[in-house]
Structure formats: C-alpha cells, structure tokens
C-alpha positions as CSV (number, residue, x, y, z in Angstrom):
1,M,89.8,35.5,-48.3
2,E,86.8,37.6,-48.7
3,V,85.1,38.8,-45.8
4,G,83.0,42.3,-44.8
5,W,79.8,43.3,-42.9
6,G,76.0,42.3,-43.5
7,E,73.2,42.9,-41.9
8,R,70.2,40.5,-41.4
9,R,66.9,40.2,-39.7
10,G,67.9,43.7,-38.1
11,D,71.9,41.7,-36.2
12,V,75.3,42.9,-37.6
13,V,76.1,39.6,-39.2
14,L,79.3,38.8,-40.6
15,M,80.1,37.4,-44.4
16,V,82.6,35.2,-45.9
17,R,82.5,34.5,-49.6
18,G,82.1,30.4,-50.0
19,P,81.8,27.8,-47.5
20,A,82.3,28.4,-43.9
21,V,83.8,24.6,-43.2
22,G,86.8,25.3,-40.6
23,L,86.2,28.5,-39.9
24,R,86.2,30.3,-36.7
25,V,85.8,33.9,-35.4
26,Y,87.9,35.7,-32.7
27,P,87.9,39.1,-31.4
28,A,91.2,40.2,-32.8
29,D,93.2,41.0,-29.8
30,A,92.7,36.9,-29.2
31,L,95.2,36.7,-31.9
32,G,98.9,36.3,-30.6
33,G,102.0,37.9,-32.6
34,D,102.0,34.8,-35.1
35,R,98.4,35.5,-35.3
36,T,97.2,32.6,-33.7
37,P,94.3,31.8,-31.6
38,R,95.1,32.2,-27.2
39,R,91.3,31.8,-26.4
40,Q,88.2,30.3,-27.5
41,P,86.7,31.4,-30.7
42,M,83.4,33.4,-30.1
43,A,80.4,31.5,-29.8
44,G,77.4,31.9,-32.6
45,R,76.3,29.7,-35.7
46,W,76.8,29.8,-39.4
47,E,74.5,30.0,-41.7
48,T,74.6,29.8,-45.8
49,V,73.2,32.2,-47.8
50,D,73.1,31.8,-51.7
51,G,75.9,30.0,-51.3
52,D,78.1,32.1,-48.9
53,A,78.7,31.7,-45.1
54,V,77.2,33.7,-42.4
55,F,78.3,34.3,-38.7
56,V,75.5,35.1,-36.5
57,P,76.9,35.6,-33.0
58,R,75.1,34.6,-29.9
59,F,76.5,38.5,-28.6
60,P,76.6,41.4,-31.1
61,F,79.8,42.4,-32.7
62,L,81.0,45.3,-30.6
63,P,81.5,48.8,-32.9
64,G,85.2,50.1,-32.7
65,T,86.5,46.3,-32.2
66,E,88.7,44.5,-34.9
67,Y,87.6,40.9,-35.6
68,A,88.9,38.0,-37.2
69,V,88.1,35.1,-39.4
70,V,90.4,32.3,-39.1
71,T,90.6,29.0,-41.4
72,G,91.2,26.1,-39.4
73,D,93.1,25.6,-35.6
74,D,95.7,27.8,-36.8
75,G,95.5,28.8,-40.2
76,P,95.4,32.6,-41.9
77,A,93.5,34.9,-40.5
78,A,91.5,38.0,-42.1
79,V,90.6,40.7,-39.7
80,L,88.3,43.6,-40.3
81,P,86.9,46.7,-38.0
82,R,83.8,47.2,-37.3
83,I,82.2,50.8,-37.6
84,P,81.3,52.5,-34.0
85,R,77.6,53.3,-33.6
86,P,77.1,57.1,-33.4
87,G,75.7,58.4,-30.2
88,T,75.8,58.9,-26.1
89,G,76.1,56.0,-23.8
90,Q,73.0,56.3,-21.5
91,T,73.9,52.5,-19.8
92,S,74.5,53.1,-15.9
93,V,76.6,51.0,-13.2
94,V,73.2,50.9,-10.9
95,A,74.4,48.3,-8.0
96,I,78.4,46.8,-7.6
97,E,78.1,44.4,-5.3
98,P,77.6,43.0,-2.5
99,A,76.6,45.8,-1.1
100,L,78.6,45.5,2.5
101,D,81.1,48.3,3.6
102,V,82.8,45.2,5.3
103,V,83.2,42.2,2.9
104,P,85.4,38.4,4.4
105,R,89.2,38.1,3.2
106,N,87.4,35.0,1.8
107,L,84.7,36.9,-0.4
108,L,84.3,34.8,-3.8
109,R,82.8,37.6,-5.8
110,F,81.5,40.9,-7.0
111,A,78.8,41.3,-9.3
112,V,78.0,44.1,-11.1
113,R,74.1,45.6,-12.2
114,F,74.0,47.7,-15.3
115,S,71.0,49.5,-15.9
116,S,70.7,48.0,-20.0
117,P,72.4,44.9,-21.8
118,M,75.9,45.2,-22.0
119,S,78.3,43.6,-24.6
120,E,80.9,40.5,-23.6
121,G,83.9,40.7,-24.1
122,W,84.6,44.0,-21.9
123,A,85.0,42.6,-18.2
124,A,89.2,42.3,-18.0
125,R,89.5,45.5,-19.5
126,A,86.9,47.5,-17.8
127,I,87.0,46.3,-14.3
128,R,90.0,45.9,-12.1
129,L,90.0,45.8,-8.5
130,E,92.9,48.0,-6.7
131,R,94.1,49.4,-3.2
132,A,92.0,51.9,-1.9
133,D,95.3,53.8,0.0
134,D,97.3,53.9,-3.1
135,G,94.6,53.0,-5.9
136,A,97.6,50.4,-6.9
137,V,96.3,47.3,-9.0
138,V,95.8,44.1,-6.6
139,P,97.5,41.9,-8.9
140,G,96.0,38.3,-9.6
141,A,93.3,38.9,-8.0
142,F,90.5,37.6,-10.3
143,L,90.2,34.1,-12.0
144,G,90.2,34.7,-16.0
145,M,87.4,36.0,-16.9
146,E,86.4,34.0,-20.0
147,P,83.8,32.9,-20.6
148,E,82.6,35.8,-18.4
149,L,79.4,35.0,-16.2
150,W,76.2,37.0,-17.3
151,D,72.4,36.7,-16.7
152,A,70.4,35.8,-18.9
153,G,69.6,39.8,-19.9
154,R,73.5,40.4,-19.6
155,R,72.1,43.0,-17.4
156,R,73.9,41.4,-14.7
157,L,77.9,40.1,-14.7
158,T,79.5,37.9,-11.9
159,V,83.0,38.1,-11.5
160,L,85.2,35.9,-9.1
161,L,88.1,36.3,-7.1
162,D,90.3,33.5,-7.9
163,P,89.3,30.5,-6.0
164,A,92.5,28.5,-6.0
165,R,93.9,32.0,-3.7
166,I,91.6,31.6,-1.8
167,K,91.2,27.3,-1.0
168,R,93.6,26.8,1.7
169,G,96.3,24.2,0.5
170,L,96.5,24.9,-3.2
171,A,99.5,25.7,-4.5
172,P,97.9,29.5,-5.7
173,H,96.9,30.3,-2.5
174,L,100.8,28.8,-0.3
175,E,102.3,31.1,-2.9
176,A,100.4,34.2,-3.9
177,G,97.9,33.9,-0.2
178,Y,94.4,35.5,-0.4
179,P,93.8,38.2,-2.9
180,L,92.3,40.4,-0.4
181,T,93.8,41.7,3.3
182,E,92.0,41.8,6.2
183,G,91.8,45.5,7.6
184,A,93.2,46.9,3.9
185,D,90.4,48.5,1.7
186,V,90.3,48.0,-1.7
187,R,88.2,49.6,-4.3
188,L,86.3,47.7,-7.4
189,V,86.7,49.8,-10.2
190,V,84.0,49.4,-13.8
191,D,85.5,51.7,-16.3
192,A,83.3,53.8,-18.2
193,G,85.0,52.6,-21.7
194,F,82.7,49.2,-20.6
195,R,80.5,48.7,-23.9
196,D,76.5,48.5,-23.6
197,A,75.2,46.1,-26.3
198,E,74.6,48.5,-28.8
199,G,78.6,49.0,-28.6
200,R,78.4,52.4,-26.8
201,G,80.2,53.4,-23.5
202,L,78.3,53.7,-20.0
203,S,77.4,57.4,-19.0
204,A,80.1,57.3,-16.4
205,G,82.2,54.7,-14.2
206,A,81.9,53.5,-11.7
207,A,83.6,52.1,-8.0
208,A,82.6,51.2,-4.4
209,T,85.0,50.8,-1.7
210,F,85.1,48.1,0.5
211,R,86.8,47.0,4.0
212,V,88.3,43.6,4.5
213,G,86.8,41.8,7.5
214,P,88.0,38.3,8.9
215,D,86.8,35.3,7.1
216,L,83.2,33.7,6.9
217,R,83.1,30.1,7.1
218,G,80.9,27.6,8.1
219,R,77.6,25.8,6.0
220,V,75.1,28.8,6.0
221,R,72.5,27.4,8.8
222,P,68.8,28.1,8.3
223,E,67.8,27.1,11.5
224,T,69.5,30.1,13.0
225,W,67.0,32.7,11.0
226,S,64.6,35.3,12.2
227,V,61.9,34.6,10.9
228,S,59.1,38.0,11.2
229,A,55.5,35.9,10.2
230,P,52.9,37.9,8.8
231,R,48.9,38.4,9.5
232,A,46.4,36.8,8.5
233,G,44.4,39.1,6.4
234,T,46.9,41.1,4.8
235,R,49.5,41.3,2.9
236,E,52.1,41.8,4.6
237,P,55.5,40.4,3.9
238,L,57.1,37.8,5.2
239,R,60.5,38.6,6.4
240,I,63.7,36.6,7.3
241,R,66.8,38.2,9.0
242,F,69.8,35.7,8.0
243,D,73.1,35.3,10.1
244,R,75.4,36.5,7.5
245,P,75.1,38.5,4.1
246,L,74.0,35.8,1.4
247,D,74.4,36.3,-2.4
248,R,71.7,38.2,-3.3
249,A,70.7,36.7,-7.0
250,L,71.5,33.0,-5.5
251,T,68.8,34.2,-2.3
252,D,66.8,35.7,-5.0
253,R,66.6,31.9,-6.9
254,C,67.3,29.7,-4.0
255,L,64.0,30.9,-1.5
256,R,60.7,30.5,-2.5
257,V,56.7,29.8,-0.5
258,D,55.7,26.7,-1.2
259,E,52.1,26.3,-3.2
260,L,51.6,30.6,-3.2
261,P,51.8,32.8,-5.6
262,G,53.9,35.4,-4.9
263,A,57.6,37.6,-5.0
264,G,60.4,37.4,-3.1
265,S,63.2,39.8,-3.1
266,A,67.1,39.9,-1.2
267,D,67.9,43.1,0.5
268,A,70.7,45.0,-1.6
269,D,72.9,44.0,1.4
270,G,72.2,40.6,1.1
271,R,71.2,40.2,4.8
272,G,67.9,39.6,4.2
273,W,64.6,38.6,2.1
274,A,60.9,39.5,1.8
275,F,57.6,37.9,0.3
276,V,55.0,39.9,-1.1
277,P,51.7,37.2,-1.8
278,D,49.5,37.4,-4.3
279,R,46.4,37.8,-1.8
280,P,46.0,38.3,1.9
281,W,47.7,35.1,4.1
282,V,45.3,32.8,5.6
283,T,45.9,31.5,9.3
284,G,47.6,28.5,8.9
285,V,51.5,26.7,8.3
286,V,53.3,27.7,5.6
287,R,56.2,25.8,4.4
288,V,59.6,28.8,3.3
289,A,61.8,26.1,0.8
290,V,65.6,26.4,1.0
291,D,67.5,25.5,-2.3
292,P,70.6,24.0,-0.7
293,A,72.4,25.2,-3.2
294,L,72.3,28.7,-1.5
295,E,75.8,30.4,-0.4
296,D,76.8,33.4,1.4
297,V,79.1,35.7,0.0
298,A,82.2,33.6,0.7
299,G,80.6,30.5,-1.5
300,N,79.3,28.6,1.9
301,S,76.1,26.8,0.6
302,V,73.8,25.2,2.7
303,A,74.8,22.3,2.0
304,R,78.8,22.2,1.6
305,V,81.4,24.3,3.0
306,F,83.7,26.3,0.0
307,D,86.8,26.0,2.1
308,R,86.2,22.5,3.7
309,D,88.6,21.6,6.7
310,L,88.8,17.9,6.1
311,A,90.0,16.9,9.1
312,G,86.7,18.7,10.7
313,P,83.7,16.6,11.0
314,A,81.3,19.3,11.1
315,D,82.2,20.9,7.2
316,D,81.7,17.3,6.2
317,P,79.1,17.9,3.9
318,L,75.1,17.2,3.9
319,G,72.5,15.3,2.4
320,A,69.6,16.1,1.2
321,A,67.5,14.7,3.6
322,D,69.8,16.7,5.9
323,V,68.5,20.2,4.2
324,V,66.2,22.8,6.3
325,A,63.3,24.3,5.3
326,L,61.5,27.0,7.1
327,T,58.0,26.5,8.6
328,V,56.3,29.8,9.4
329,V,53.1,29.9,11.2
330,V,50.8,32.5,10.3
331,G,48.3,33.4,12.6
332,P,44.7,36.0,12.9
333,R,45.2,39.8,13.0
334,S,44.5,41.5,16.6
335,D,42.7,44.4,15.4
C-alpha cells in the first residue's frame, strides 16, 4: 500500500494510491501486537482526487505521532510518521474545574480549559489523578477517554470519573469503591506534553489539589436559590447564588432570562450566576428559565438524582410540569 502525507486547502491530509474502499485510519498506538485495531478509527472523510484516496481528518493529525492505514477491520497496516512542526508551544491551561477547595466524594467530572484549541487523543496520556500525599496515581479513576469530551472549539475538555464506581449497587462500586476517598487530598495533573491543535506541547503543565468531602446528593432545587434583583434604569447584574456548586459549563447553557437580550455567566466556583442585560432594566417581573438538565458537580440535575435511591420517593424523577422557573421583581431605583 502506497501512502503519504499531503496538503489540501491548507490542511494536512493522508494520501493513498488507489481507491479508499475498506480503508480506515488509526493512530498507530491503537494497533495491538498483531497489528489489529484496539479502538475506533479516526473520524474524518475520504475524498477522491485524480483516482487516488485522500483522508481529511475531522481533527488535525498530530505532529510527532505515527498513523496507520488499515485495510478492512483487521487487514495489513501501512504506518507512517508525522514530522513535528517547529516552534515552542504557547498554549496554557487557564482553569481546572471545579474551582473548589473541597469536592464531594461522589464527584462526577473534572474539566480542563485551555487558552487555544487542542488536539484529540492526548487526554489519557497527559492527564492523571494522583494522591496528593505521595503522588501515586489513583487506579481506575477515569472512565475510558474515547471519545474525548471536547466543546465545539476544543478548548474545554471534560474528564469523567468512572460512573460505575460512583453508583452504589453496581459491581465496580462494590468491588473497587469510589474513585475518591473522603478526607484525602487528590491532585489532577495536566502534563506539558498535551498537544495543542498545531501539535505543540503546552507552555507549562498544570495541577490542582482538592480535599475530598462528603457525598453530594439530592436533586438541584432552584426554589432554594437566593436571588439579588437589579434596579430599573440600570444595567446592574441579576445575581443568583446556589445552595451547592453546579457544573460551570452546564450553568452557562441551562440558565437564561426570557425575552431579554444580554449575557449570563457562571462564577468560577460554580456557586453563582450573573446576568447583565444589553439595555437597562425596566420595572416589572422577569422570568429566569432553568433547563432541567442543569447539574451539580456530582451529576444530580434539576430533574433527577444521579445515584438514585430506588426505595426513596424523594428521589423520583420530576416531570416537565414540575420543573421550577424563577420569577424576579425588578423594582424602581431608590435614588
């Protein structure tokens, strides 16, 4: 099989002499010792150019990484390397979430925000959870990282702790227990070798340390939130404080002020949200819509409890008619 690298519309592509029938592309480390694939092929599309096949990946090929073209499910593989691009990496980690000193034992996810778009395929190699006291890696903490959970711009990566170890009653929970241990300190580490979209490493690694606290259970209840109403005639923010830390990305997506243009943003620690209108408030009542998919950091949402007690009616999922929306009264200015 004759394969090589090329460029098409400014992107690096993989070129194969002849048609693309039955061909699949993998990172070479996805092949086992017998040269058969051990995971899903890369996402992308095949095009035909002058009778030859051109593979355009959904996400860029990584400089310095070997790739394999496989015929059929387990046919012979042609392996070729990528040449690293020159230059020093400038991408940095701008946040590790949740931005909390103490996280619940049943924490469901971490998230890492980067300053620039990143490459896929590096999470399992460049992110680890370790005990803060001795640096030992916490075994089996994460759910398999394929496919990786990126936002559309590939700047925010979500890393899930193994849900089967968090949900009581499941075999992995009974056998291995929670990934986190209450009272212990853990550290999430992002290695500098994590590659950005240009295939370069980070300008520096990053880490965040957390104390593990008690479990966080029960549905998210908007009726318990405290609301600070703005004054009419101003563009003061409408502020909401939550009774527990919520998932920051979901908060930004799941809260909105009906029929009023403006911008809302969650606090870094997930404990609050603020909305600033594009034009001054007017006296009256505004409605804050709450998407029932909104979750806390342990995966409990407005509609349901993540680790539900089947014997407890308080944990029964809500219907659409039961979901709470907030009403806020905007009063006149007092000055």
